[in-house]
PDB file of the backbone (N, CA, C, O) and the ligand in Angstrom, with CONECT records:
HET     ZN  A 101       1
ATOM      1  N   UNK A   1      10.720  54.492   7.348  1.00  0.00           N
ATOM      2  CA  UNK A   1       9.988  54.657   8.603  1.00  0.00           C
ATOM      3  C   UNK A   1       8.832  55.659   8.400  1.00  0.00           C
ATOM      4  O   UNK A   1       7.733  55.424   8.903  1.00  0.00           O
ATOM      5  N   UNK A   2       9.060  56.781   7.667  1.00  0.00           N
ATOM      6  CA  UNK A   2       7.999  57.743   7.543  1.00  0.00           C
ATOM      7  C   UNK A   2       7.195  57.549   6.184  1.00  0.00           C
ATOM      8  O   UNK A   2       6.192  58.219   5.944  1.00  0.00           O
ATOM      9  N   UNK A   3       7.667  56.646   5.360  1.00  0.00           N
ATOM     10  CA  UNK A   3       7.082  56.408   4.112  1.00  0.00           C
ATOM     11  C   UNK A   3       7.040  57.595   3.205  1.00  0.00           C
ATOM     12  O   UNK A   3       6.182  57.633   2.323  1.00  0.00           O
ATOM     13  N   UNK A   4       7.891  58.555   3.351  1.00  0.00           N
ATOM     14  CA  UNK A   4       7.975  59.684   2.505  1.00  0.00           C
ATOM     15  C   UNK A   4       8.537  59.290   1.199  1.00  0.00           C
ATOM     16  O   UNK A   4       9.567  58.618   1.135  1.00  0.00           O
ATOM     17  N   UNK A   5       7.882  59.692   0.143  1.00  0.00           N
ATOM     18  CA  UNK A   5       8.395  59.468  -1.214  1.00  0.00           C
ATOM     19  C   UNK A   5       9.234  60.745  -1.591  1.00  0.00           C
ATOM     20  O   UNK A   5       8.730  61.797  -1.983  1.00  0.00           O
ATOM     21  N   UNK A   6      10.570  60.517  -1.424  1.00  0.00           N
ATOM     22  CA  UNK A   6      11.437  61.626  -1.635  1.00  0.00           C
ATOM     23  C   UNK A   6      11.426  62.192  -3.141  1.00  0.00           C
ATOM     24  O   UNK A   6      11.719  63.358  -3.403  1.00  0.00           O
ATOM     25  N   UNK A   7      11.103  61.355  -3.978  1.00  0.00           N
ATOM     26  CA  UNK A   7      11.044  61.836  -5.442  1.00  0.00           C
ATOM     27  C   UNK A   7       9.964  62.735  -5.693  1.00  0.00           C
ATOM     28  O   UNK A   7       9.978  63.482  -6.671  1.00  0.00           O
ATOM     29  N   UNK A   8       8.919  62.705  -4.773  1.00  0.00           N
ATOM     30  CA  UNK A   8       7.756  63.744  -5.014  1.00  0.00           C
ATOM     31  C   UNK A   8       8.196  64.998  -4.295  1.00  0.00           C
ATOM     32  O   UNK A   8       7.899  66.084  -4.792  1.00  0.00           O
ATOM     33  N   UNK A   9       8.787  64.948  -3.318  1.00  0.00           N
ATOM     34  CA  UNK A   9       9.216  66.052  -2.517  1.00  0.00           C
ATOM     35  C   UNK A   9      10.478  66.823  -3.169  1.00  0.00           C
ATOM     36  O   UNK A   9      10.553  68.047  -3.276  1.00  0.00           O
ATOM     37  N   UNK A  10      11.387  65.961  -3.555  1.00  0.00           N
ATOM     38  CA  UNK A  10      12.657  66.529  -4.204  1.00  0.00           C
ATOM     39  C   UNK A  10      12.821  65.847  -5.654  1.00  0.00           C
ATOM     40  O   UNK A  10      13.623  64.944  -5.891  1.00  0.00           O
ATOM     41  N   UNK A  11      11.960  66.404  -6.562  1.00  0.00           N
ATOM     42  CA  UNK A  11      11.909  65.645  -7.916  1.00  0.00           C
ATOM     43  C   UNK A  11      13.175  65.460  -8.591  1.00  0.00           C
ATOM     44  O   UNK A  11      13.259  64.585  -9.453  1.00  0.00           O
ATOM     45  N   UNK A  12      14.224  66.224  -8.279  1.00  0.00           N
ATOM     46  CA  UNK A  12      15.554  66.105  -8.965  1.00  0.00           C
ATOM     47  C   UNK A  12      16.413  64.976  -8.406  1.00  0.00           C
ATOM     48  O   UNK A  12      17.539  64.740  -8.845  1.00  0.00           O
ATOM     49  N   UNK A  13      15.829  64.277  -7.405  1.00  0.00           N
ATOM     50  CA  UNK A  13      16.504  63.047  -6.883  1.00  0.00           C
ATOM     51  C   UNK A  13      15.860  61.763  -7.153  1.00  0.00           C
ATOM     52  O   UNK A  13      14.652  61.661  -7.364  1.00  0.00           O
ATOM     53  N   UNK A  14      16.703  60.761  -7.142  1.00  0.00           N
ATOM     54  CA  UNK A  14      16.167  59.434  -7.399  1.00  0.00           C
ATOM     55  C   UNK A  14      15.953  58.691  -6.069  1.00  0.00           C
ATOM     56  O   UNK A  14      14.897  58.100  -5.841  1.00  0.00           O
ATOM     57  N   UNK A  15      16.890  58.728  -5.265  1.00  0.00           N
ATOM     58  CA  UNK A  15      16.804  58.020  -3.974  1.00  0.00           C
ATOM     59  C   UNK A  15      17.528  58.855  -2.874  1.00  0.00           C
ATOM     60  O   UNK A  15      18.700  59.221  -2.974  1.00  0.00           O
ATOM     61  N   UNK A  16      16.779  59.099  -1.903  1.00  0.00           N
ATOM     62  CA  UNK A  16      17.327  59.749  -0.699  1.00  0.00           C
ATOM     63  C   UNK A  16      17.279  58.784   0.488  1.00  0.00           C
ATOM     64  O   UNK A  16      16.292  58.786   1.222  1.00  0.00           O
ATOM     65  N   UNK A  17      18.337  57.939   0.708  1.00  0.00           N
ATOM     66  CA  UNK A  17      18.212  56.998   1.680  1.00  0.00           C
ATOM     67  C   UNK A  17      19.586  56.883   2.345  1.00  0.00           C
ATOM     68  O   UNK A  17      20.631  56.962   1.700  1.00  0.00           O
ATOM     69  N   UNK A  18      19.532  56.696   3.638  1.00  0.00           N
ATOM     70  CA  UNK A  18      20.713  56.480   4.372  1.00  0.00           C
ATOM     71  C   UNK A  18      20.680  55.104   5.007  1.00  0.00           C
ATOM     72  O   UNK A  18      19.601  54.547   5.208  1.00  0.00           O
ATOM     73  N   UNK A  19      21.814  54.554   5.320  1.00  0.00           N
ATOM     74  CA  UNK A  19      21.865  53.229   6.009  1.00  0.00           C
ATOM     75  C   UNK A  19      22.048  53.460   7.556  1.00  0.00           C
ATOM     76  O   UNK A  19      23.009  54.100   7.983  1.00  0.00           O
ATOM     77  N   UNK A  20      21.149  52.947   8.328  1.00  0.00           N
ATOM     78  CA  UNK A  20      21.110  53.016   9.695  1.00  0.00           C
ATOM     79  C   UNK A  20      21.581  51.689  10.310  1.00  0.00           C
ATOM     80  O   UNK A  20      20.994  50.645  10.025  1.00  0.00           O
ATOM     81  N   UNK A  21      22.632  51.710  11.150  1.00  0.00           N
ATOM     82  CA  UNK A  21      23.116  50.553  11.893  1.00  0.00           C
ATOM     83  C   UNK A  21      22.115  50.443  13.107  1.00  0.00           C
ATOM     84  O   UNK A  21      22.013  51.382  13.897  1.00  0.00           O
ATOM     85  N   UNK A  22      21.416  49.347  13.241  1.00  0.00           N
ATOM     86  CA  UNK A  22      20.640  49.181  14.485  1.00  0.00           C
ATOM     87  C   UNK A  22      21.412  49.380  15.718  1.00  0.00           C
ATOM     88  O   UNK A  22      21.079  50.142  16.625  1.00  0.00           O
ATOM     89  N   UNK A  23      22.419  48.680  15.695  1.00  0.00           N
ATOM     90  CA  UNK A  23      23.511  48.895  16.798  1.00  0.00           C
ATOM     91  C   UNK A  23      24.506  49.930  16.316  1.00  0.00           C
ATOM     92  O   UNK A  23      25.209  49.771  15.319  1.00  0.00           O
ATOM     93  N   UNK A  24      24.514  50.975  17.076  1.00  0.00           N
ATOM     94  CA  UNK A  24      25.305  52.070  16.707  1.00  0.00           C
ATOM     95  C   UNK A  24      26.888  51.698  16.443  1.00  0.00           C
ATOM     96  O   UNK A  24      27.489  50.906  17.169  1.00  0.00           O
ATOM     97  N   UNK A  25      27.446  52.312  15.403  1.00  0.00           N
ATOM     98  CA  UNK A  25      28.833  52.005  15.076  1.00  0.00           C
ATOM     99  C   UNK A  25      29.790  52.185  16.205  1.00  0.00           C
ATOM    100  O   UNK A  25      30.802  51.495  16.332  1.00  0.00           O
ATOM    101  N   UNK A  26      29.451  53.091  16.981  1.00  0.00           N
ATOM    102  CA  UNK A  26      30.406  53.462  18.150  1.00  0.00           C
ATOM    103  C   UNK A  26      30.219  52.479  19.394  1.00  0.00           C
ATOM    104  O   UNK A  26      30.943  52.569  20.385  1.00  0.00           O
ATOM    105  N   UNK A  27      29.209  51.542  19.278  1.00  0.00           N
ATOM    106  CA  UNK A  27      29.004  50.671  20.414  1.00  0.00           C
ATOM    107  C   UNK A  27      30.165  49.740  20.710  1.00  0.00           C
ATOM    108  O   UNK A  27      30.660  49.124  19.766  1.00  0.00           O
ATOM    109  N   UNK A  28      30.649  49.581  21.955  1.00  0.00           N
ATOM    110  CA  UNK A  28      31.729  48.592  22.215  1.00  0.00           C
ATOM    111  C   UNK A  28      31.404  47.256  21.863  1.00  0.00           C
ATOM    112  O   UNK A  28      32.291  46.463  21.547  1.00  0.00           O
ATOM    113  N   UNK A  29      30.063  46.905  21.894  1.00  0.00           N
ATOM    114  CA  UNK A  29      29.609  45.464  21.526  1.00  0.00           C
ATOM    115  C   UNK A  29      30.006  45.302  20.127  1.00  0.00           C
ATOM    116  O   UNK A  29      30.503  44.239  19.757  1.00  0.00           O
ATOM    117  N   UNK A  30      29.816  46.322  19.290  1.00  0.00           N
ATOM    118  CA  UNK A  30      30.143  46.168  17.799  1.00  0.00           C
ATOM    119  C   UNK A  30      31.685  45.788  17.606  1.00  0.00           C
ATOM    120  O   UNK A  30      32.074  44.942  16.801  1.00  0.00           O
ATOM    121  N   UNK A  31      32.499  46.522  18.448  1.00  0.00           N
ATOM    122  CA  UNK A  31      33.844  46.151  18.220  1.00  0.00           C
ATOM    123  C   UNK A  31      34.165  44.809  18.549  1.00  0.00           C
ATOM    124  O   UNK A  31      35.103  44.249  17.983  1.00  0.00           O
ATOM    125  N   UNK A  32      33.439  44.206  19.459  1.00  0.00           N
ATOM    126  CA  UNK A  32      33.726  42.819  19.787  1.00  0.00           C
ATOM    127  C   UNK A  32      33.263  41.859  18.645  1.00  0.00           C
ATOM    128  O   UNK A  32      33.826  40.775  18.491  1.00  0.00           O
ATOM    129  N   UNK A  33      32.295  42.240  17.894  1.00  0.00           N
ATOM    130  CA  UNK A  33      31.829  41.432  16.789  1.00  0.00           C
ATOM    131  C   UNK A  33      32.873  41.257  15.711  1.00  0.00           C
ATOM    132  O   UNK A  33      33.620  42.194  15.431  1.00  0.00           O
ATOM    133  N   UNK A  34      32.953  40.082  15.091  1.00  0.00           N
ATOM    134  CA  UNK A  34      33.978  39.836  14.145  1.00  0.00           C
ATOM    135  C   UNK A  34      33.499  40.408  12.772  1.00  0.00           C
ATOM    136  O   UNK A  34      34.336  40.837  11.977  1.00  0.00           O
ATOM    137  N   UNK A  35      32.224  40.420  12.496  1.00  0.00           N
ATOM    138  CA  UNK A  35      31.787  40.825  11.179  1.00  0.00           C
ATOM    139  C   UNK A  35      30.605  41.831  11.394  1.00  0.00           C
ATOM    140  O   UNK A  35      29.975  41.876  12.450  1.00  0.00           O
ATOM    141  N   UNK A  36      30.366  42.589  10.377  1.00  0.00           N
ATOM    142  CA  UNK A  36      29.067  43.373  10.380  1.00  0.00           C
ATOM    143  C   UNK A  36      28.109  42.612   9.538  1.00  0.00           C
ATOM    144  O   UNK A  36      28.447  41.967   8.546  1.00  0.00           O
ATOM    145  N   UNK A  37      26.847  42.725  10.003  1.00  0.00           N
ATOM    146  CA  UNK A  37      25.783  41.810   9.258  1.00  0.00           C
ATOM    147  C   UNK A  37      24.782  42.707   8.652  1.00  0.00           C
ATOM    148  O   UNK A  37      24.482  43.790   9.154  1.00  0.00           O
ATOM    149  N   UNK A  38      24.267  42.241   7.561  1.00  0.00           N
ATOM    150  CA  UNK A  38      23.175  43.002   6.761  1.00  0.00           C
ATOM    151  C   UNK A  38      21.929  43.086   7.617  1.00  0.00           C
ATOM    152  O   UNK A  38      21.195  44.061   7.454  1.00  0.00           O
ATOM    153  N   UNK A  39      21.620  42.183   8.494  1.00  0.00           N
ATOM    154  CA  UNK A  39      20.460  42.232   9.363  1.00  0.00           C
ATOM    155  C   UNK A  39      20.554  43.453  10.346  1.00  0.00           C
ATOM    156  O   UNK A  39      19.595  43.848  11.009  1.00  0.00           O
ATOM    157  N   UNK A  40      21.787  44.000  10.373  1.00  0.00           N
ATOM    158  CA  UNK A  40      21.928  45.097  11.299  1.00  0.00           C
ATOM    159  C   UNK A  40      21.596  46.460  10.629  1.00  0.00           C
ATOM    160  O   UNK A  40      21.555  47.498  11.288  1.00  0.00           O
ATOM    161  N   UNK A  41      21.360  46.415   9.298  1.00  0.00           N
ATOM    162  CA  UNK A  41      21.297  47.630   8.511  1.00  0.00           C
ATOM    163  C   UNK A  41      19.855  47.816   7.946  1.00  0.00           C
ATOM    164  O   UNK A  41      19.260  46.922   7.345  1.00  0.00           O
ATOM    165  N   UNK A  42      19.304  49.157   8.211  1.00  0.00           N
ATOM    166  CA  UNK A  42      18.033  49.447   7.539  1.00  0.00           C
ATOM    167  C   UNK A  42      18.220  50.774   6.757  1.00  0.00           C
ATOM    168  O   UNK A  42      19.063  51.624   7.043  1.00  0.00           O
ATOM    169  N   UNK A  43      17.402  50.843   5.815  1.00  0.00           N
ATOM    170  CA  UNK A  43      17.471  52.065   5.031  1.00  0.00           C
ATOM    171  C   UNK A  43      16.300  52.963   5.513  1.00  0.00           C
ATOM    172  O   UNK A  43      15.151  52.553   5.679  1.00  0.00           O
ATOM    173  N   UNK A  44      16.732  54.265   5.723  1.00  0.00           N
ATOM    174  CA  UNK A  44      15.733  55.279   6.186  1.00  0.00           C
ATOM    175  C   UNK A  44      16.146  56.546   5.575  1.00  0.00           C
ATOM    176  O   UNK A  44      17.268  56.760   5.117  1.00  0.00           O
ATOM    177  N   UNK A  45      15.098  57.426   5.599  1.00  0.00           N
ATOM    178  CA  UNK A  45      15.298  58.787   4.959  1.00  0.00           C
ATOM    179  C   UNK A  45      16.211  59.614   5.913  1.00  0.00           C
ATOM    180  O   UNK A  45      16.282  59.260   7.090  1.00  0.00           O
ATOM    181  N   UNK A  46      16.916  60.700   5.474  1.00  0.00           N
ATOM    182  CA  UNK A  46      17.863  61.324   6.288  1.00  0.00           C
ATOM    183  C   UNK A  46      17.145  61.905   7.569  1.00  0.00           C
ATOM    184  O   UNK A  46      17.756  61.908   8.637  1.00  0.00           O
ATOM    185  N   UNK A  47      15.906  62.380   7.484  1.00  0.00           N
ATOM    186  CA  UNK A  47      15.232  62.935   8.617  1.00  0.00           C
ATOM    187  C   UNK A  47      14.975  61.824   9.631  1.00  0.00           C
ATOM    188  O   UNK A  47      15.237  62.034  10.815  1.00  0.00           O
ATOM    189  N   UNK A  48      14.488  60.680   9.241  1.00  0.00           N
ATOM    190  CA  UNK A  48      14.238  59.606  10.143  1.00  0.00           C
ATOM    191  C   UNK A  48      15.549  59.037  10.728  1.00  0.00           C
ATOM    192  O   UNK A  48      15.579  58.561  11.863  1.00  0.00           O
ATOM    193  N   UNK A  49      16.628  59.100   9.927  1.00  0.00           N
ATOM    194  CA  UNK A  49      17.858  58.607  10.494  1.00  0.00           C
ATOM    195  C   UNK A  49      18.285  59.589  11.668  1.00  0.00           C
ATOM    196  O   UNK A  49      18.688  59.083  12.714  1.00  0.00           O
ATOM    197  N   UNK A  50      18.219  60.881  11.550  1.00  0.00           N
ATOM    198  CA  UNK A  50      18.646  61.734  12.445  1.00  0.00           C
ATOM    199  C   UNK A  50      17.681  61.610  13.708  1.00  0.00           C
ATOM    200  O   UNK A  50      18.141  61.601  14.850  1.00  0.00           O
ATOM    201  N   UNK A  51      16.361  61.519  13.449  1.00  0.00           N
ATOM    202  CA  UNK A  51      15.430  61.274  14.533  1.00  0.00           C
ATOM    203  C   UNK A  51      15.590  60.051  15.304  1.00  0.00           C
ATOM    204  O   UNK A  51      15.370  59.996  16.514  1.00  0.00           O
ATOM    205  N   UNK A  52      15.999  59.013  14.548  1.00  0.00           N
ATOM    206  CA  UNK A  52      16.239  57.690  15.296  1.00  0.00           C
ATOM    207  C   UNK A  52      17.497  57.846  16.282  1.00  0.00           C
ATOM    208  O   UNK A  52      17.509  57.350  17.409  1.00  0.00           O
ATOM    209  N   UNK A  53      18.358  58.452  15.836  1.00  0.00           N
ATOM    210  CA  UNK A  53      19.598  58.593  16.677  1.00  0.00           C
ATOM    211  C   UNK A  53      19.258  59.499  18.010  1.00  0.00           C
ATOM    212  O   UNK A  53      19.754  59.273  19.114  1.00  0.00           O
ATOM    213  N   UNK A  54      18.365  60.521  17.734  1.00  0.00           N
ATOM    214  CA  UNK A  54      17.900  61.302  18.882  1.00  0.00           C
ATOM    215  C   UNK A  54      17.092  60.424  19.786  1.00  0.00           C
ATOM    216  O   UNK A  54      17.207  60.557  21.005  1.00  0.00           O
ATOM    217  N   UNK A  55      16.245  59.494  19.244  1.00  0.00           N
ATOM    218  CA  UNK A  55      15.360  58.622  20.056  1.00  0.00           C
ATOM    219  C   UNK A  55      16.269  57.712  20.758  1.00  0.00           C
ATOM    220  O   UNK A  55      15.904  57.377  21.886  1.00  0.00           O
ATOM    221  N   UNK A  56      17.442  57.216  20.296  1.00  0.00           N
ATOM    222  CA  UNK A  56      18.270  56.275  20.970  1.00  0.00           C
ATOM    223  C   UNK A  56      18.854  57.118  22.078  1.00  0.00           C
ATOM    224  O   UNK A  56      18.859  56.667  23.223  1.00  0.00           O
ATOM    225  N   UNK A  57      19.340  58.297  21.814  1.00  0.00           N
ATOM    226  CA  UNK A  57      19.962  59.076  22.992  1.00  0.00           C
ATOM    227  C   UNK A  57      18.979  59.373  24.031  1.00  0.00           C
ATOM    228  O   UNK A  57      19.349  59.399  25.205  1.00  0.00           O
ATOM    229  N   UNK A  58      17.768  59.598  23.716  1.00  0.00           N
ATOM    230  CA  UNK A  58      16.690  59.811  24.831  1.00  0.00           C
ATOM    231  C   UNK A  58      16.440  58.569  25.504  1.00  0.00           C
ATOM    232  O   UNK A  58      16.278  58.605  26.724  1.00  0.00           O
ATOM    233  N   UNK A  59      16.381  57.418  24.861  1.00  0.00           N
ATOM    234  CA  UNK A  59      16.136  56.129  25.475  1.00  0.00           C
ATOM    235  C   UNK A  59      17.170  55.793  26.413  1.00  0.00           C
ATOM    236  O   UNK A  59      16.885  55.361  27.530  1.00  0.00           O
ATOM    237  N   UNK A  60      18.492  55.983  25.984  1.00  0.00           N
ATOM    238  CA  UNK A  60      19.579  55.682  26.847  1.00  0.00           C
ATOM    239  C   UNK A  60      19.658  56.589  28.067  1.00  0.00           C
ATOM    240  O   UNK A  60      20.021  56.148  29.157  1.00  0.00           O
ATOM    241  N   UNK A  61      19.342  57.757  27.892  1.00  0.00           N
ATOM    242  CA  UNK A  61      19.252  58.810  28.991  1.00  0.00           C
ATOM    243  C   UNK A  61      18.194  58.472  29.999  1.00  0.00           C
ATOM    244  O   UNK A  61      18.372  58.568  31.213  1.00  0.00           O
ATOM    245  N   UNK A  62      16.998  58.040  29.389  1.00  0.00           N
ATOM    246  CA  UNK A  62      15.824  57.741  30.194  1.00  0.00           C
ATOM    247  C   UNK A  62      15.948  56.478  31.051  1.00  0.00           C
ATOM    248  O   UNK A  62      15.291  56.266  32.069  1.00  0.00           O
ATOM    249  N   UNK A  63      16.898  55.638  30.503  1.00  0.00           N
ATOM    250  CA  UNK A  63      17.138  54.331  31.098  1.00  0.00           C
ATOM    251  C   UNK A  63      18.484  54.354  31.910  1.00  0.00           C
ATOM    252  O   UNK A  63      18.921  53.330  32.436  1.00  0.00           O
ATOM    253  N   UNK A  64      19.132  55.593  31.990  1.00  0.00           N
ATOM    254  CA  UNK A  64      20.378  55.709  32.717  1.00  0.00           C
ATOM    255  C   UNK A  64      21.468  54.762  32.367  1.00  0.00           C
ATOM    256  O   UNK A  64      22.200  54.259  33.220  1.00  0.00           O
ATOM    257  N   UNK A  65      21.562  54.522  31.053  1.00  0.00           N
ATOM    258  CA  UNK A  65      22.769  53.595  30.617  1.00  0.00           C
ATOM    259  C   UNK A  65      23.437  54.349  29.623  1.00  0.00           C
ATOM    260  O   UNK A  65      22.907  55.320  29.083  1.00  0.00           O
ATOM    261  N   UNK A  66      24.690  53.908  29.331  1.00  0.00           N
ATOM    262  CA  UNK A  66      25.585  54.538  28.364  1.00  0.00           C
ATOM    263  C   UNK A  66      25.505  53.914  26.921  1.00  0.00           C
ATOM    264  O   UNK A  66      25.874  54.491  25.899  1.00  0.00           O
ATOM    265  N   UNK A  67      24.968  52.649  26.991  1.00  0.00           N
ATOM    266  CA  UNK A  67      24.961  51.921  25.722  1.00  0.00           C
ATOM    267  C   UNK A  67      23.993  50.873  25.755  1.00  0.00           C
ATOM    268  O   UNK A  67      23.485  50.565  26.833  1.00  0.00           O
ATOM    269  N   UNK A  68      23.656  50.248  24.619  1.00  0.00           N
ATOM    270  CA  UNK A  68      22.726  49.210  24.655  1.00  0.00           C
ATOM    271  C   UNK A  68      23.457  47.852  24.973  1.00  0.00           C
ATOM    272  O   UNK A  68      24.607  47.660  24.578  1.00  0.00           O
ATOM    273  N   UNK A  69      22.767  46.929  25.688  1.00  0.00           N
ATOM    274  CA  UNK A  69      23.332  45.768  26.072  1.00  0.00           C
ATOM    275  C   UNK A  69      23.695  44.783  24.958  1.00  0.00           C
ATOM    276  O   UNK A  69      24.614  43.969  25.051  1.00  0.00           O
ATOM    277  N   UNK A  70      22.996  44.909  24.034  1.00  0.00           N
ATOM    278  CA  UNK A  70      23.197  43.967  22.866  1.00  0.00           C
ATOM    279  C   UNK A  70      22.533  44.411  21.618  1.00  0.00           C
ATOM    280  O   UNK A  70      21.860  45.442  21.612  1.00  0.00           O
ATOM    281  N   UNK A  71      22.690  43.683  20.567  1.00  0.00           N
ATOM    282  CA  UNK A  71      22.027  43.998  19.316  1.00  0.00           C
ATOM    283  C   UNK A  71      20.474  43.942  19.409  1.00  0.00           C
ATOM    284  O   UNK A  71      19.783  44.787  18.839  1.00  0.00           O
ATOM    285  N   UNK A  72      19.948  42.938  20.132  1.00  0.00           N
ATOM    286  CA  UNK A  72      18.525  42.748  20.243  1.00  0.00           C
ATOM    287  C   UNK A  72      17.941  44.018  20.837  1.00  0.00           C
ATOM    288  O   UNK A  72      16.926  44.481  20.317  1.00  0.00           O
ATOM    289  N   UNK A  73      18.479  44.601  21.850  1.00  0.00           N
ATOM    290  CA  UNK A  73      17.922  45.757  22.610  1.00  0.00           C
ATOM    291  C   UNK A  73      17.917  46.883  21.724  1.00  0.00           C
ATOM    292  O   UNK A  73      16.939  47.625  21.631  1.00  0.00           O
ATOM    293  N   UNK A  74      19.085  47.054  20.998  1.00  0.00           N
ATOM    294  CA  UNK A  74      19.088  48.138  19.987  1.00  0.00           C
ATOM    295  C   UNK A  74      17.911  48.004  18.927  1.00  0.00           C
ATOM    296  O   UNK A  74      17.219  48.969  18.603  1.00  0.00           O
ATOM    297  N   UNK A  75      17.764  46.869  18.472  1.00  0.00           N
ATOM    298  CA  UNK A  75      16.675  46.590  17.470  1.00  0.00           C
ATOM    299  C   UNK A  75      15.354  46.919  18.058  1.00  0.00           C
ATOM    300  O   UNK A  75      14.525  47.534  17.386  1.00  0.00           O
ATOM    301  N   UNK A  76      15.102  46.530  19.321  1.00  0.00           N
ATOM    302  CA  UNK A  76      13.768  46.834  19.861  1.00  0.00           C
ATOM    303  C   UNK A  76      13.501  48.274  20.011  1.00  0.00           C
ATOM    304  O   UNK A  76      12.395  48.759  19.774  1.00  0.00           O
ATOM    305  N   UNK A  77      14.553  48.975  20.417  1.00  0.00           N
ATOM    306  CA  UNK A  77      14.494  50.466  20.499  1.00  0.00           C
ATOM    307  C   UNK A  77      14.213  51.153  19.212  1.00  0.00           C
ATOM    308  O   UNK A  77      13.462  52.128  19.163  1.00  0.00           O
ATOM    309  N   UNK A  78      14.828  50.636  18.129  1.00  0.00           N
ATOM    310  CA  UNK A  78      14.502  51.105  16.748  1.00  0.00           C
ATOM    311  C   UNK A  78      13.082  50.896  16.300  1.00  0.00           C
ATOM    312  O   UNK A  78      12.440  51.722  15.652  1.00  0.00           O
ATOM    313  N   UNK A  79      12.616  49.642  16.727  1.00  0.00           N
ATOM    314  CA  UNK A  79      11.126  49.327  16.357  1.00  0.00           C
ATOM    315  C   UNK A  79      10.267  50.215  17.201  1.00  0.00           C
ATOM    316  O   UNK A  79       9.212  50.616  16.709  1.00  0.00           O
ATOM    317  N   UNK A  80      10.599  50.568  18.421  1.00  0.00           N
ATOM    318  CA  UNK A  80       9.786  51.467  19.265  1.00  0.00           C
ATOM    319  C   UNK A  80       9.789  52.872  18.589  1.00  0.00           C
ATOM    320  O   UNK A  80       8.730  53.500  18.581  1.00  0.00           O
ATOM    321  N   UNK A  81      10.851  53.381  18.050  1.00  0.00           N
ATOM    322  CA  UNK A  81      10.918  54.672  17.492  1.00  0.00           C
ATOM    323  C   UNK A  81      10.034  54.482  16.163  1.00  0.00           C
ATOM    324  O   UNK A  81       9.268  55.396  15.856  1.00  0.00           O
ATOM    325  N   UNK A  82      10.101  53.503  15.484  1.00  0.00           N
ATOM    326  CA  UNK A  82       9.330  53.347  14.275  1.00  0.00           C
ATOM    327  C   UNK A  82       7.830  53.396  14.582  1.00  0.00           C
ATOM    328  O   UNK A  82       7.048  53.978  13.832  1.00  0.00           O
ATOM    329  N   UNK A  83       7.438  52.754  15.730  1.00  0.00           N
ATOM    330  CA  UNK A  83       6.037  52.792  16.072  1.00  0.00           C
ATOM    331  C   UNK A  83       5.524  54.174  16.537  1.00  0.00           C
ATOM    332  O   UNK A  83       4.352  54.509  16.366  1.00  0.00           O
ATOM    333  N   UNK A  84       6.477  54.991  17.153  1.00  0.00           N
ATOM    334  CA  UNK A  84       5.979  56.272  17.694  1.00  0.00           C
ATOM    335  C   UNK A  84       6.078  57.454  16.620  1.00  0.00           C
ATOM    336  O   UNK A  84       5.736  58.602  16.903  1.00  0.00           O
ATOM    337  N   UNK A  85       6.556  57.094  15.407  1.00  0.00           N
ATOM    338  CA  UNK A  85       6.544  58.149  14.324  1.00  0.00           C
ATOM    339  C   UNK A  85       4.991  58.587  14.123  1.00  0.00           C
ATOM    340  O   UNK A  85       4.073  57.767  14.105  1.00  0.00           O
ATOM    341  N   UNK A  86       4.837  59.847  13.990  1.00  0.00           N
ATOM    342  CA  UNK A  86       3.593  60.418  13.703  1.00  0.00           C
ATOM    343  C   UNK A  86       3.569  60.588  12.204  1.00  0.00           C
ATOM    344  O   UNK A  86       4.270  61.437  11.654  1.00  0.00           O
ATOM    345  N   UNK A  87       2.755  59.771  11.536  1.00  0.00           N
ATOM    346  CA  UNK A  87       2.585  59.913  10.062  1.00  0.00           C
ATOM    347  C   UNK A  87       1.456  60.908   9.822  1.00  0.00           C
ATOM    348  O   UNK A  87       0.409  60.857  10.467  1.00  0.00           O
ATOM    349  N   UNK A  88       1.704  61.841   8.850  1.00  0.00           N
ATOM    350  CA  UNK A  88       0.704  62.813   8.528  1.00  0.00           C
ATOM    351  C   UNK A  88      -0.152  62.358   7.341  1.00  0.00           C
ATOM    352  O   UNK A  88      -1.064  63.073   6.927  1.00  0.00           O
TER     353      UNK A  88
HETATM  354 ZN    ZN A 101      11.630  59.219   6.943  1.00  0.00          ZN2+
END
């Protein structure tokens, strides 16, 4: 998301990446799904991962809902977060 090259910032590391599930693992919708899909997973740096979850929480609060309606809605909110990142 932020395009940070972690190897420049933290030269002792090779890859600093976390897997983000577009539809949160805690979502009831996910429980109903029979399988997890690779299309649901994106790699992000730890800071972007945390910021994305905060964006999700803000979006849910702003929309007065407790969870996403479906995978597509979660994906759209993720894309919105990605667009709103301020790149330096
Ligand atoms: Zn990042």
